[in-house]
Structure formats: C-alpha cells, structure tokens
N, C-alpha and C positions, 0 to 999 in steps of 0.2 A: 290483333294482338298487340298489348302495350309491352315494351321493351323496358325492362325496369333496374335500377343499379341501385345497391344499397351503400350507402357510409356512413353508418353510425357508431362503427368498432365493435357490434354484436352478431352475430350469425343468424340469432335468434328470429329477428324480423323476416333475415334473407330466406329461411329454410320453410319456415312460413307463407312469404309468397309464393314458393315454387309452388305449391299446390295449388293453388289458383287456375282456373280456366280463366281463358283470356289475359293471362298475366304470364310471361315471359322474363324468368330473371336470366340475366346474361352475365352474371360473372359472381364468384362470392364475393361475401360482404368486405367491403374496404376496410381494412383499415388503420390509413392514416391518407391525409391530403392530398400527398402529390402523388397518389394512387389513383385519383380522379381523373388527377389531369393525364396522366397518363392513356386509359382508357378512352377517354375522349382525344387523344392527340389522334387516335389509331384510325378515329374517322368511325367508330362505332356507332350506329344508329342507336336515340335512346330517348326514350319519349318521358320517362320523369327518371330522376334522382333523388333518392331523398335522404337526408343529409343531416348531419349533426352537428353544434356548435362545437362541439367537445370533443370531437375528431382531431387526434395529434398530427401536429403540424409547424409549420413556420410560417402561415399565413394566419391572417385575424379575419376574421369570418365575412367580412367587406372585400377582403383583396381577394379572398378562395371563390368568390360569387362574382366579383368582378372578371376574373381570368376563366373560369366556367363559360360565361356568358360570350367573353371574347373568340372563345374556344364553337361552343354550340350555340347560339342566339335562343333556339328554338327548346331546348331542353328544358321542362319545366318541372320545378323545383320544389321538395314539401321539408320545410327545415325544421329541425328542435333546436332552441335555445336554450340556455340553461333556467337564464328567469328573464322576465320583464325589462325589455329594454326600448325605451320609445323611441330615441333617437336613431337607432339601429333600425325599428320595424319599420321607420319614415323613410330611410333609405332603400333597403329589402322591397319596400312596396314600389317603390319609383324604380327599381329596377322590374319589378313583375311580377314578382313573388310574394303572394295572397297566400298560403296557404303554409302558416306560421303558428307553430305549436309551442308547447312549452313541453320537456322531459314527465312522461308517463300521465299526460291531459286528456291523452286519446289511445286507442288498441288499433291493434291489427286490423279488424273489423273497418274502424272508421277510415282508416287509411285506402281501405281497397276499396270501399265506397266514394270515397273521392276522385281515385283514380277512375273507376266505372262510371260515376256520375260526370264527370269533366267528358266525356268523349267525343261529344258537339260543342264544347265552349268554344273553338278557335273556329267554328263555322260557323257561329250565332254572332260571335263578337266583329267576326266581319262583315256581316250584313247589316249589324250597329252601324261600325263606321262607314260603310258604302252609303248610308241612309242619311249619316250626319254629314258626311261629304259632301252629299246631293242637294241638302238644306242650305248648308254654307256658300256653296255655286251660286244657285237659284237666289240668294237674298242676295250676295252681292251684284250678279247681275242687274237685278231688280235695282240695286243700288246708284248703278252707273248709268240705269236708264233718264235721260232729259226728264225735267218733271215742268211743263208747260202748259198753256192752254189748247196747244197744236197737242197733245198727246195722245196718240191711238185709243178709239174709244174698249175699252174693258181692262188696260191699263192705268193703274192708280199706285199713288205712292203705298207704300205699304206701313202699316204703323208698325213703330219700332216692339220687339217683344221683349217682353221684362218676363225673367223668372220669375216666377212665384212660390215663394214658401210662406207659411205662416208657423213658429215654430211656439208653441206651447211649454211652457216652465211650470214644473207641478212639484210638491211633496210637502211633509209636513214642516212643521213651521221652524224654524232659526236654522235650518240645515245648509241656508248659504243660496237661496234663491234668486235673489238679485242680486248680489255679486258675479252670479254668474250669468246675469243676463248680462249685465256690462260689458263683462269679461268677453263675453261670446259674440256681441254687437261690435264691440272693438276690431274683434279679430277679422271678422265679415269685411268692416269697414275700410280695412286696410287692405282688401282682397277689391277693391274699387265697387263695393254692395251699396247702393242707398239701404239704410239699414232703417225702419222704424223702432221703436219699442213701447210698448203700451202696458203702463202699469196700471192692470184690473185685479192687486190686492187693495182695496179701498176700508179695510181697517188698519192694516197698516203697509200705508205707500211710503216706499224710502226712496225709489231710485231718483227721484230728482233730488234729494240730499246727497247719494252717492255721485251723481253726477254733475252737481255742484251750479243748478240752475233752479229758478225759481218754475214751482207748481203752476202758477197761472200767470198769465200775460196781465199787462196793466189794463189792458182792454176788457180782460175777460172778470177780473175784479171788480172794473166799475158795472159792470151786468149784473154781476153777487148781489148789488147793494137795492138793487131792483127784481127783485123773484119773480117778476112776468117777464122781464126780458132773455131770462134763462131758458124758458121755451123756445126761443128765439136762436140758443148757440149751435152752431154747426159746427159738425168734427174739424174741418180744417182750424178753426179757430184755438185748438186746444193745443197745436203743434207748438213744442218749444223748439228752435234751433240749440241742438247741444252743440254738433262741431260740424261741417261740412261736409259728413253723409252720414250722420246720426240725429235724428229726430229721436222728439220726447213727448208723450202724452200721458201726465199725471195725474190730469184731472176727470176723466174718464166717467166720474162717478155724477156729473153734472149733465150728462145724459139721458141717467136713469129716471126710470117713468117716475120709480118716488127715492125713499132712503136705499133700499138696496135692492129693487129690483128693475132688470132689464127684459124683453122679450127676446126671445132668438132670433124674432125677426129680424127686429131692432141690431142686434149682433152683426148677422149675417153681411146685412146693408151698409152697414160701418167698414166693416174690413172689405166688403167689396169694391169702396169706394176709395180706401185706400192703398190694398193692390197693384190699384191703375199707377202709384206713384213710388212705389216702393218696390225693392228687389225678395227682401225679407224683412218681415215683422214678425217681432219675439213679441211672445206676453208671459206676463210675469205674474199669475194665477194666486189665490189665497188658499191656505191650507183648511180653511172653515171647508165641512164638506157638505152642508146647509144651502148653500147659495148655487141655485140651476145655474148661474150664466157662467161657471167654470168647466158645466158639463156641456152646454153650449160651444165651448170654446175647444173644448180639447176636439169635437166629433167635427169640427169643422177645420181644426189646423190637421197641414201635410204631416208634421210631426213633433210627437209630445216626449219629452224629456220629462224623469221623473228621477227627483235629486232626493237623496237621503243619504244619513251618516253609517259608520262600520261599525255599530254597535248594538248589544243587546236590547236596548232601550227603545234608541231609533227603529231598529230593524222591525221589530214589533207592534209601533206603530204606525209603520212604512207598510206591513202588510194588512194591518187592517186595513188602510186609506185603500190601497190597490184592489180589494175584495170588494170593497161598497162600491166602487170606481166600475171593475168588472161587472161584480153580479148583480148593483142595484141602478145602476148605469146605464149598463150591458156595452159598456166599451169593450173592443174585444183585446186579448191580453196581447196580440203580438203589435198594439197601436203603440205601447209600453218602451221608451228606452230607457233604462236604470244608468243611475252616475253614480259613484258613490264616493261623496266629495269630504274636507276636510280628515281624509286618509293619512294615518300615522304609521308608526313603528307598533302602536297600540293596539291597533284596528283589527279587528275580524279579520284572519288569513282571505287573502284575495279568492283563492280555490276554492274554499267554505262558501264566499258568499254565492259566488258560481253557482255550486250545488243548492243551495237555497231558493236562489231564484232564476233553478235552470229551466223554467218557463218563459223567459222572459228574455228579450234583445236587450246585452248589459254593455255598454258604453265602453267604460274604466272607469278609472277613479282619478281624481285629483288631489293633492296632497295639502293639506293644514298649511298655507302659507302663510311667514310671516308679513306678506306686502298686503295684505288683506285691510290692516287696520288703515294704511298708508293711503288707499285707495279711497276708503271711507270717509278720513279725516280730511284730502288735500280734494276731496271731488274728481274732476276729468281733467288735473293738472299733470297727471302720470300716467305714463305707458307700463303696459306689462314688461316685466323682466323677463329675460332671456329664455328661462326655466319655466317660468307660469306658460310665455305664449306658446312654449315646445306642447305642455302637458296639452292646454288648449290647440293646439292645431292638429294631435294626435284625436282626442276628440271629434272634435269638429270632420274628421275623413272619416271615423267610424261613422258619423254619424249622418253623413248626405251619400255613402257608398250605396245607401238603398236606393236613391233617386241618379246614379252614375252604371257607367258601364260595368262599374264593380259589382253590381247583382246579380252580373254573370259566375260568379265565385260561389262554386258548390255549397250547398245547403249545412253540409256538418262543418265547412269551415266557417259561417258565420254565427254556427248553433254556439261555435267553443268560443268566442271572441266577443 
C-alpha cells in the first residue's frame, strides 16, 4: 500500500487518488508549503509526495525540496513545474527527483501508473549498486596486485576497460549537425573523455573548418599525389589532433572503395579498431539518404541523435527522412533521439512538437544561440559560454540516462521527457 500526500493546492487529484486500490491518501490536499513540513515533522510515513511549484509559501522550490529531504530523505517526490527551467531541473535530478512534469502534461492515470510501476525500483537500484560496488572492489584489488614474472598462474594484468559509445548525429541539411557535434565533443572532453569526431558527411564536410584544423596531414597530402599510395592509407594516418582530448577524422572519403561507396564490413572494422583508443566516437553524417553507409553507421551506433528545427517546413522534411529510415532502412523508431535545434520564440510550441513526435524519444531543445557564428569563424579558440554549456549538459544527461542507472525511472516519465 503506497502512502500518498498531495500538495498541489487543488483537492481534485487528492479525491481521485482516494478511489484507487493499493494507494492510501493520508491527508487532505495541502494548500501551503509549510503544511508539508508540518506533516513530515510528525514522523508520518509517506512514500510519495505530489508537489506543485505553484504551492503558496515563503520558500523557493529548491529550498522547499531541500527541507523536505532533510526531514525525510526517503520520500519520493513527483513534481509539477510551471514551465521548463533547465538549471532547476538539473538541481532536482541531483536531489534524486526524476519524475518532473509541467502542469497539464500528465493526467491522474499517468501519475498512478508511475507509482505502481515504481514499486520495485528501490530494490532494483540497490541490486545495481551492489553489483557496481562489487565490480569496483574487484577492479581495485586487481590493480593492487603485484605484476611481475613470479605472479601466480591465472592472475593476469587486466586490460583497462574503456567505455565504448558511438554516437551518430543525423538530420536534414542545415539544421546544425556539425555545430552540435563539435559542442557535444567539447563537453564530453571536459569530463575527461577521450573523444574522436568522424566527419562522414563527404559532400559537405565542414568539421575541420569549425575546429580550425587542416583536413589532411602533410603526409597524407603527399600520398594523395600518388593514387597508388592511397590504397595503403590506414585509418590512424587520418587522425588530426584538435586538443589533448579531442581528435578528428575529416578525410574518411580516402578509405572509400570508390567515390561514394564503402562496405559495411569496412565501416565496422574501422569503428571496432577506433573503439580501442577512444571513450566516445561522434559521427556526423550526411543528410543525403541515398548513401547506404549512413544506414550502416546508424545500425552500429549505440546512440542516434536526429536534429531538426521547429518550423513547419523542416518538420515536414524531417518526418519524410525519418519515415525513410524506419520504413526502408528498418531502423527501429526507438533508436532515434530527437533534438530541436535553433529554437526561438517564433518556433512551434514545444508541447505541440512532443505531440507531433509522440512516438519518439525527445532529448529537448537548444536555443538559436548567437555564439554559433563565433564558434564557426574563430575555430577551436572559443569555449562554450555558460548558458550554452548548461543547455548541452542538459541534453547530454538526457542522452546518456538510457545507459545508466536512471534507466530504472518509470516508463511514463521517460516518455514524457
């Protein structure tokens, strides 16, 4: 039996929940912030608190959440915000609050489903954490073992385990795939990841220009003068150093069997080899749908990000391209993570966009930032400003939550975010 308290300043939800089995509403709907603290301080057992940001009181929502957690750290909070606030959401995620919605985004049925589906979450999380703890202990013990010729048989030095992520960035022409790729790489590099960017847009490759480096090394340029030597080029020779943590391959076309073809076997072999050296590989693809190599990259990638703009023309183009990927290329719809780029005050309302693409996982939106021209014109000399970096951090968190313990979040929450 789940013990519930509502604090949204409206008794309708409270009355509706009272009719549900497996749910016990232990108080009338609380009408002010201090009332929540009063009931918690009595030591009343509460499993879920359904809270509205608009609830009257003297606290900011951050301070209220902090006080709630200080009194009862185990209570799970379902929170309704007035509108999207990325900095606030990041704070709430850090406090373990994952069920965050906006007013009128979900109904009573969805809230009930969250609570019912989440009944085994704590147990599953503890199991995951115990397994992770065990792995870390074993890894540390192995590291501390002496490594010499007299090491007992059966004990070998363990090869460093590198996180393997291949991220495919796709979308229609001109939506900002290259800028997004560069900015995401910079963010990941700041977190001590070793990142490789591959420019697979062989018709309109521009990543080397944005990053302020040459497309080919001098050694490769010499080989290009002799076509016979091109057959001897290895993938490692095409790597251009951008920074201490970021490398780039912009001349991947030199590995093609002819002008526009490369076999799926060769692509897989290339990526398997590169995964040995890099934590993250980000591949910027072409918007042209007649290149089969894009299909192979999408199938191999761990994560597929599809970028589009929030206007009628771009949405039509994006839907046609996605239909082709799903219907003709047979790539599951669930593989695509949609990101609305260049979002501004004249864009289609975000709630409507979610309805239009209701069957897709939506990462969020990025504003049409004035710094983009500076990034392009000044190459790799400028870091992301604070606002832009916050936006990208928000997208990154959403992107990787599928691969982390956050995958335990109830299905309804993930679909609505």
